[in-house]
N, CA, C and O of each residue as an XYZ file, in Angstrom:
664
protein
N      46.993     77.533     62.589
C      48.795     77.970     62.306
C      49.004     77.067     63.885
O      47.998     76.699     64.491
N      50.321     76.797     64.400
C      50.771     76.633     65.108
C      52.455     77.542     65.686
O      53.555     77.824     65.212
N      51.888     77.658     66.641
C      53.521     78.841     67.019
C      54.207     78.497     68.162
O      53.792     78.530     69.320
N      55.693     78.041     67.598
C      56.507     77.580     68.528
C      57.572     79.017     68.874
O      57.837     79.945     68.110
N      58.111     78.759     70.515
C      59.006     80.227     70.538
C      59.883     79.189     71.318
O      59.610     78.070     71.752
N      61.343     80.144     71.358
C      62.550     79.289     72.012
C      63.597     80.859     72.611
O      63.857     81.878     71.971
N      63.862     80.602     73.587
C      65.309     81.914     73.767
C      66.511     81.111     73.822
O      66.880     80.179     74.536
N      67.167     81.949     72.552
C      68.334     81.261     73.050
C      69.664     82.130     73.368
O      70.002     83.217     72.899
N      70.374     81.216     74.411
C      71.004     82.490     74.756
C      72.440     82.533     74.361
O      72.901     81.420     74.108
N      73.266     83.535     74.243
C      74.724     83.552     73.568
C      75.285     82.244     73.168
O      75.217     81.292     73.945
N      75.796     82.147     72.087
C      76.399     80.720     71.933
C      77.912     81.357     70.858
O      77.959     82.310     70.081
N      78.960     80.373     71.248
C      80.103     80.265     70.428
C      80.443     82.231     70.435
O      80.679     83.039     71.333
N      80.283     82.337     68.772
C      80.499     83.996     68.843
C      79.238     84.342     68.661
O      79.234     85.468     68.162
N      78.240     83.971     68.803
C      76.731     84.426     68.183
C      76.151     84.758     69.423
O      75.856     83.889     70.244
N      75.892     86.471     69.690
C      75.125     86.858     70.723
C      73.577     86.285     70.793
O      73.198     85.963     71.919
N      72.866     86.162     69.959
C      71.578     85.832     69.974
C      71.024     86.667     70.376
O      71.306     87.778     69.929
N      69.880     86.542     71.500
C      68.818     87.536     72.073
C      68.304     86.756     73.113
O      67.184     86.254     73.008
N      69.046     86.589     74.172
C      68.569     85.963     75.617
C      67.332     86.696     75.858
O      66.551     85.851     76.295
N      66.639     88.026     75.794
C      65.377     88.172     76.222
C      64.295     88.318     75.248
O      63.163     88.501     75.695
N      64.436     88.277     74.264
C      63.240     87.957     73.097
C      63.246     86.410     72.106
O      64.053     86.105     71.227
N      62.338     85.805     72.490
C      62.639     84.524     71.478
C      62.077     84.513     69.949
O      61.394     85.286     69.278
N      62.667     83.324     69.746
C      62.631     83.319     68.099
C      61.067     82.559     68.233
O      60.690     81.676     69.004
N      60.351     83.285     67.159
C      59.220     82.643     66.735
C      58.892     81.619     65.807
O      60.084     81.414     65.579
N      58.464     80.998     65.253
C      58.207     79.572     64.379
C      56.570     79.664     64.171
O      55.865     78.989     64.920
N      56.099     80.306     63.389
C      55.209     79.645     62.756
C      54.530     78.372     61.225
O      54.752     78.170     60.031
N      53.720     77.891     62.245
C      53.986     76.405     61.653
C      52.746     76.592     60.405
O      51.705     76.288     60.988
N      52.432     76.924     59.080
C      51.220     76.957     58.368
C      50.925     78.239     58.342
O      49.716     78.427     58.209
N      51.737     79.452     58.437
C      51.369     81.007     58.766
C      50.589     81.139     57.235
O      49.676     81.965     57.221
N      50.816     80.515     56.132
C      49.879     81.465     55.143
C      49.588     79.670     53.869
O      50.327     78.704     54.060
N      48.832     79.634     53.109
C      48.369     78.548     52.614
C      49.484     78.378     51.369
O      49.471     79.091     50.365
N      50.505     77.242     51.633
C      51.504     77.152     50.325
C      51.509     76.281     48.712
O      52.393     76.058     47.885
N      50.273     76.006     48.783
C      50.537     75.112     47.533
C      50.931     76.036     46.199
O      51.666     75.773     45.247
N      50.478     76.721     46.380
C      51.365     77.364     44.789
C      52.730     78.587     45.427
O      52.564     79.368     46.364
N      53.678     78.473     44.819
C      55.145     79.450     45.395
C      54.197     81.069     45.258
O      53.834     81.610     46.302
N      53.829     81.803     43.701
C      53.797     82.842     43.781
C      52.495     83.409     44.760
O      52.542     84.589     45.106
N      51.451     82.646     45.157
C      50.175     82.664     46.253
C      51.100     83.009     47.286
O      51.333     84.155     47.670
N      51.604     81.976     47.706
C      52.339     82.127     49.057
C      53.232     82.933     49.445
O      53.420     83.123     50.647
N      54.183     83.763     48.171
C      54.938     85.048     47.971
C      54.225     86.243     48.486
O      54.426     87.026     49.414
N      53.062     86.074     47.298
C      52.358     87.322     47.482
C      51.650     87.133     48.938
O      51.695     88.140     49.644
N      51.023     86.027     49.472
C      50.585     86.135     50.667
C      51.906     86.640     51.871
O      51.513     87.592     52.544
N      52.747     86.370     52.085
C      53.684     87.022     52.875
C      54.338     88.150     52.393
O      55.394     88.380     52.982
N      54.035     88.939     51.492
C      54.351     90.060     51.375
C      53.114     90.769     51.667
O      53.314     91.892     52.128
N      51.900     90.437     51.532
C      50.935     91.540     51.757
C      50.431     91.237     53.302
O      49.656     92.084     53.747
N      50.798     90.046     54.250
C      50.915     90.079     55.823
C      51.741     91.312     55.998
O      51.415     92.375     56.525
N      53.155     90.873     55.317
C      54.625     91.506     56.512
C      54.542     92.959     55.851
O      55.471     93.655     56.262
N      53.745     93.595     54.993
C      53.828     94.835     54.618
C      52.334     95.327     55.059
O      52.120     96.495     54.737
N      51.642     94.906     55.490
C      50.483     95.105     56.267
C      50.657     95.342     57.902
O      49.987     96.085     58.619
N      51.608     94.600     58.215
C      52.028     94.682     59.624
C      52.760     95.613     59.728
O      52.676     96.063     60.871
N      53.874     96.481     58.752
C      54.672     97.352     58.948
C      56.564     96.992     58.727
O      57.629     97.482     59.104
N      56.066     95.787     57.844
C      57.271     94.900     58.138
C      57.680     94.705     56.347
O      57.698     93.660     55.697
N      57.927     95.863     55.973
C      57.668     95.772     54.492
C      59.197     94.539     53.637
O      60.413     94.390     53.761
N      58.171     94.013     52.905
C      59.302     92.623     52.270
C      60.306     93.133     51.369
O      60.003     94.014     50.564
N      61.595     92.611     51.438
C      62.735     93.507     51.221
C      63.579     92.270     50.075
O      64.586     92.699     49.513
N      63.245     91.118     49.833
C      63.991     90.497     49.279
C      62.874     89.091     49.086
O      61.853     88.864     49.734
N      63.587     88.142     47.771
C      62.962     86.899     47.430
C      64.143     86.348     47.847
O      64.998     87.146     48.231
N      64.384     85.261     47.865
C      65.811     84.363     47.955
C      65.780     83.215     48.311
O      64.820     82.515     47.990
N      67.205     82.529     49.349
C      67.171     81.744     49.802
C      67.803     82.127     51.359
O      67.686     83.303     51.701
N      68.390     81.281     52.200
C      68.788     81.250     53.134
C      70.440     81.248     53.346
O      71.013     80.172     53.512
N      71.270     82.655     53.332
C      72.583     82.193     53.508
C      73.514     81.372     53.807
O      74.037     81.785     54.842
N      74.051     80.336     53.421
C      74.462     78.976     53.911
C      75.728     78.703     55.172
O      76.161     77.679     55.700
N      76.028     80.100     55.321
C      76.928     80.398     56.128
C      76.427     81.135     58.311
O      75.719     82.103     58.591
N      76.767     80.686     58.777
C      76.362     81.256     60.208
C      76.942     83.205     60.094
O      77.999     83.827     59.987
N      75.273     83.537     60.217
C      75.375     85.386     60.371
C      74.253     85.919     61.329
O      73.323     85.127     61.477
N      74.187     86.731     61.794
C      73.097     87.583     62.218
C      72.889     88.945     62.241
O      74.031     89.319     62.508
N      72.197     89.991     62.144
C      71.896     91.309     62.506
C      72.003     91.962     63.306
O      71.234     91.817     64.256
N      72.760     92.759     63.333
C      72.994     93.711     64.716
C      71.822     95.089     64.337
O      71.423     95.726     65.313
N      71.398     95.432     63.174
C      70.405     96.460     63.046
C      69.440     96.145     62.703
O      68.902     96.990     61.987
N      68.606     94.831     62.942
C      67.501     94.799     62.225
C      66.970     93.794     62.864
O      67.691     92.799     62.811
N      65.481     93.572     63.759
C      64.605     92.132     63.569
C      64.644     91.272     62.053
O      65.048     91.772     61.003
N      64.262     90.231     62.168
C      63.682     90.023     60.551
C      62.817     88.890     60.667
O      62.793     87.939     61.448
N      62.203     89.186     59.818
C      60.614     88.184     59.041
C      61.437     87.204     58.235
O      62.505     87.710     57.890
N      61.248     85.782     57.772
C      61.161     84.810     57.319
C      59.923     84.023     56.763
O      59.250     83.269     57.465
N      59.648     84.308     55.228
C      58.466     83.500     55.191
C      58.932     82.292     54.075
O      59.331     82.501     52.929
N      58.838     81.547     54.451
C      59.032     80.301     53.771
C      57.811     79.967     52.745
O      56.738     79.528     53.159
N      58.075     80.216     51.366
C      56.966     80.697     50.061
C      56.828     79.086     49.701
O      55.744     78.551     49.468
N      58.299     78.294     49.693
C      58.188     77.133     48.723
C      59.159     76.284     49.179
O      60.059     76.837     49.811
N      59.262     74.651     48.987
C      60.300     74.015     49.194
C      60.538     73.968     50.729
O      59.733     74.584     51.428
N      61.667     73.233     51.388
C      62.121     72.791     52.389
C      63.241     72.846     52.836
O      63.965     72.061     52.224
N      63.895     73.527     53.809
C      64.917     73.599     54.312
C      65.338     73.182     55.911
O      64.551     73.345     56.843
N      66.629     72.649     56.068
C      67.266     72.424     57.412
C      67.930     73.738     57.645
O      68.901     74.157     57.015
N      67.250     74.401     58.705
C      67.945     75.330     59.052
C      69.117     75.545     60.597
O      68.841     74.803     61.540
N      70.123     76.345     60.754
C      70.701     76.157     62.421
C      70.164     77.592     62.415
O      70.283     78.483     61.574
N      69.414     77.549     63.834
C      69.078     78.834     64.757
C      70.038     78.818     65.602
O      70.166     77.779     66.250
N      70.807     79.725     65.806
C      71.437     80.230     67.140
C      73.305     80.064     67.207
O      73.900     79.958     68.279
N      73.753     80.069     66.334
C      75.358     79.890     65.535
C      75.576     78.250     65.615
O      74.833     77.269     65.573
N      76.999     78.485     65.751
C      77.253     77.074     65.447
C      77.161     75.859     66.738
O      77.539     75.974     67.904
N      76.615     74.861     66.158
C      76.363     74.165     67.333
C      74.610     74.563     67.758
O      74.247     74.316     68.909
N      73.815     75.047     66.969
C      72.523     75.656     67.593
C      71.603     75.023     67.461
O      71.751     73.812     67.300
N      70.508     75.508     67.475
C      69.182     74.390     67.189
C      69.209     74.330     65.535
O      69.652     75.122     64.703
N      68.474     72.917     65.402
C      68.752     72.540     64.173
C      67.200     72.821     63.927
O      66.717     72.833     65.059
N      66.143     73.061     62.962
C      64.865     72.832     62.830
C      64.922     72.659     61.143
O      65.766     72.961     60.299
N      63.450     71.950     61.085
C      62.892     72.110     59.472
C      61.887     72.674     59.368
O      60.970     72.482     60.167
N      61.800     73.475     58.408
C      60.750     74.341     57.843
C      61.023     74.277     56.309
O      61.994     74.223     55.555
N      59.344     74.319     56.223
C      58.730     73.917     54.418
C      57.604     75.412     54.125
O      57.147     76.307     54.836
N      57.530     75.085     52.889
C      56.232     76.230     52.482
C      55.054     76.527     53.280
O      54.129     75.728     53.427
N      55.104     77.712     53.805
C      53.938     78.289     54.421
C      54.356     78.724     55.834
O      53.619     79.400     56.552
N      55.394     78.364     56.140
C      56.027     78.413     57.749
C      56.691     79.635     57.701
O      56.853     80.152     56.596
N      57.166     80.273     58.855
C      57.270     81.619     59.061
C      58.687     81.685     60.009
O      58.745     80.880     60.939
N      59.518     82.363     59.861
C      60.502     82.687     61.647
C      60.620     84.210     61.265
O      60.791     84.788     60.191
N      60.411     84.771     62.983
C      60.620     86.305     63.548
C      62.005     85.712     64.475
O      62.163     84.895     65.383
N      63.046     86.810     63.522
C      64.411     86.386     64.337
C      64.732     87.521     64.984
O      64.770     88.567     64.337
N      65.059     87.517     66.558
C      65.509     88.780     67.088
C      66.598     89.069     66.675
O      67.467     88.220     66.476
N      66.773     90.451     66.447
C      68.796     90.881     66.460
C      68.877     90.385     67.098
O      68.157     90.119     68.060
N      70.368     89.894     66.584
C      71.414     89.339     67.458
C      71.229     87.346     66.551
O      72.059     86.725     65.887
N      70.207     87.070     66.852
C      69.966     85.500     66.398
C      70.580     85.266     65.550
O      70.346     86.163     64.740
N      71.679     84.221     64.908
C      72.704     83.620     64.148
C      71.633     82.824     63.919
O      70.745     82.544     64.724
N      71.798     82.301     62.260
C      70.941     81.549     61.110
C      71.823     81.025     60.224
O      72.963     81.434     60.004
N      71.301     80.171     59.756
C      72.160     79.533     58.234
C      71.023     78.443     58.268
O      70.214     77.970     59.066
N      71.560     78.259     56.460
C      70.638     77.258     55.581
C      71.923     75.992     56.114
O      73.098     76.340     56.003
N      71.660     74.781     56.588
C      72.060     73.702     55.915
C      72.240     72.889     54.890
O      73.287     72.406     54.457
N      70.606     72.711     54.354
C      70.603     72.080     53.057
C      69.020     72.781     52.992
O      68.360     73.102     53.981
N      68.556     72.942     51.390
C      67.362     73.439     51.134
C      67.134     72.555     50.100
O      68.107     71.922     49.691
N      65.867     72.345     49.500
C      65.216     71.945     48.247
C      65.610     72.645     46.956
O      65.609     73.853     47.192
N      65.891     72.447     45.900
C      66.104     73.044     45.032
C      64.902     74.145     44.649
O      65.449     75.130     44.153
N      63.987     74.250     44.688
C      62.750     74.834     44.898
C      62.283     75.855     46.162
O      61.136     76.226     46.410
N      63.379     76.152     46.798
C      63.563     76.759     48.506
C      63.509     78.454     48.222
O      64.498     79.186     48.194
N      62.212     78.839     48.037
C      62.071     80.416     47.786
C      61.818     80.657     49.261
O      61.162     79.976     50.050
N      62.623     82.010     49.491
C      61.827     83.273     51.513
C      61.696     84.365     50.936
O      62.421     84.851     50.068
N      60.405     84.942     51.583
C      60.814     86.322     51.626
C      61.161     86.864     52.682
O      60.791     86.515     53.803
N      61.990     87.874     52.393
C      62.721     88.477     53.925
C      62.119     89.842     53.821
O      61.816     90.483     52.814
N      61.979     90.239     55.500
C      61.232     91.787     55.602
C      61.750     91.986     57.097
O      62.187     91.181     57.919
N      61.447     93.940     57.157
C      62.119     93.946     58.547
C      61.629     95.068     59.044
O      61.361     95.948     58.226
N      61.475     95.237     59.955
C      60.417     96.613     60.475
C      60.560     97.572     59.765
O      61.473     97.530     58.941
N      59.879     98.518     59.830
C      60.051     99.968     58.720
C      61.006    100.404     59.802
O      61.148    100.002     60.956
N      61.761    101.552     58.951
C      63.286    101.916     59.951
C      64.165    100.790     60.123
O      64.937    101.081     61.037
N      64.405     99.669     59.687
C      65.441     99.322     60.388
C      66.239     98.693     58.995
O      65.563     98.168     58.110
N      67.398     98.770     58.906
C      68.303     98.184     57.784
C      68.770     97.433     58.233
O      68.934     97.522     59.450
N      69.391     95.938     57.327
C      70.012     94.467     57.908
C      71.286     95.005     57.659
O      71.436     95.845     56.772
N      72.190     94.621     58.330
C      73.411     94.420     58.123
C      73.823     93.015     58.280
O      72.951     92.398     58.892
N      74.707     92.369     57.993
C      75.678     90.773     57.919
C      76.270     90.727     58.699
O      77.114     91.584     58.440
N      76.546     90.254     59.733
C      77.569     89.864     60.523
C      77.941     88.749     60.995
O      77.043     88.063     61.483
N      79.459     88.154     61.016
C      79.668     87.033     60.852
C      81.007     86.987     61.525
O      81.988     86.429     61.034
N      80.988     87.623     62.709
C      82.553     87.381     64.165
C      81.444     87.926     65.016
O      80.298     88.167     64.635
N      82.074     88.132     66.550
C      81.580     88.230     67.951
C      81.131     89.663     67.784
O      81.800     90.288     66.961
N      80.055     90.396     68.432
C      79.721     91.846     67.908
C      81.059     92.870     69.031
O      81.575     92.557     70.104
N      81.159     93.612     68.516
C      81.734     94.742     69.776
C      80.803     95.249     70.443
O      79.651     94.823     70.370
N      81.243     96.464     71.367
C      80.978     96.830     72.392
C      79.517     97.596     71.694
O      78.375     97.566     72.151
N      79.917     98.135     70.693
C      79.192     98.961     69.678
C      77.898     98.403     68.953
O      76.771     98.825     68.693
N      78.470     97.491     68.799
C      77.390     96.494     68.068
C      76.036     95.606     69.112
O      74.901     95.258     68.787
N      76.740     95.480     70.352
C      76.245     95.155     71.722
C      75.262     96.053     72.227
O      74.164     95.561     72.488
N      75.383     96.911     72.360
C      74.666     98.669     72.428
C      73.554     98.583     71.168
O      72.400     98.260     71.450
N      73.780     98.765     70.303
C      73.181     98.955     69.285
C      71.911     97.728     68.896
O      70.915     97.977     68.217
N      72.183     96.619     69.404
C      71.050     95.249     69.449
C      70.356     95.574     70.633
O      69.200     95.153     70.615
N      70.749     96.321     71.890
C      70.124     96.873     73.179
C      69.245     97.740     73.003
O      68.156     97.808     73.574
N      69.785     98.614     72.007
C      68.281     99.736     71.878
C      67.964     99.699     70.542
O      67.906    100.676     69.795
N      67.724     98.354     70.208
C      67.226     98.517     68.901
C      65.275     98.614     69.150
O      64.728     97.819     69.915
N      64.613     99.491     68.520
C      63.060     99.354     68.929
C      62.356     98.265     68.877
O      62.362     97.861     67.715
N      61.625     97.449     69.703
C      60.559     96.861     69.103
C      59.679     96.836     68.254
O      58.937     97.809     68.385
N      59.406     96.201     67.458
C      58.353     96.193     66.422
C      57.038     96.531     66.685
O      56.425     95.934     67.570
N      56.317     97.765     65.768
C      54.390     97.846     66.395
C      53.505     96.636     65.750
O      52.288     96.721     65.590
N      54.125     95.741     65.476
C      53.270     94.277     65.344
C      53.878     93.258     64.673
O      54.759     93.408     63.826
N      53.415     92.218     65.043
C      53.798     90.972     64.242
C      53.732     90.588     63.027
O      52.662     90.563     62.420
N      54.765     90.268     62.549
C      54.529     90.236     61.019
C      53.355     89.533     60.069
O      52.844     89.736     58.968
N      53.257     88.730     60.995
C      52.043     88.068     60.436
C      50.774     88.039     61.114
O      49.812     87.632     60.462
N      50.624     88.347     62.133
C      48.921     88.217     63.357
C      48.976     89.946     63.157
O      47.853     90.274     62.774
N      50.078     91.459     63.303
C      49.789     92.092     63.044
C      49.852     92.532     64.527
O      50.828     92.163     65.181
N      48.805     93.363     65.169
C      48.656     93.765     66.542
C      48.823     93.151     68.003
O      49.330     93.394     69.098
N      47.820     91.879     67.087
C      47.552     90.979     68.640
C      48.427     89.446     68.186
O      48.035     88.329     68.527
N      49.337     89.642     67.578
C      50.079     88.309     67.171
C      51.075     88.112     68.084
O      51.674     89.007     68.679
N      51.279     86.743     68.210
C      52.581     86.485     69.321
C      53.533     87.370     69.827
O      53.774     87.334     71.033
N      54.157     88.217     69.047
C      55.139     88.844     68.609
C      54.893     90.225     70.011
O      55.747     90.558     70.832
N      53.719     90.685     69.901
C      53.415     91.712     70.558
C      53.086     90.807     72.085
O      53.350     91.430     73.114
N      52.571     89.491     72.230
C      52.461     89.222     73.790
C      53.918     88.677     74.295
O      54.246     88.652     75.481
N      54.697     88.268     73.269
C      56.020     87.339     73.967
C      57.293     88.915     73.809
O      57.840     89.359     74.819
N      57.449     89.296     72.926
C      58.575     90.429     73.113
C      58.303     91.511     73.943
O      59.050     92.476     74.108
N      56.795     91.261     74.666
C      56.856     93.278     75.306
C      57.135     93.116     77.115
O      57.224     94.122     77.819
């Protein structure tokens, strides 16, 4: 597994998270078969305190979450995503990859293969919202006060999230 990380400053109307890096795990799970990859992501997320909540694609419009950090496990297919809001960073993801987006991080799918499947998860006790406009003062305060997860969704208590988010 290869880990990439990058910090995104506020951009356009998207707040991003200038203190916590986005984490991109290349080859986080074996992905030769969609259902096995789904189960591998769901098992890892659940074991590490990030209960899986959905299986689907990624919205094709810019949005962020002000009430939760988000883990995305790519179980099948490929996609090009924009991370960071309009004019943000474009990344290509493929089956087996995973992303962890700190609260406030803008994201959307630019294009995806027909077989694209994502497992979405959030830390225990965090419920996600969908924000499509600049954050209010209340939303900024909510994001700033959101607790850090107890574990990395892929690697547990010794993973890159623990190293880079603390």
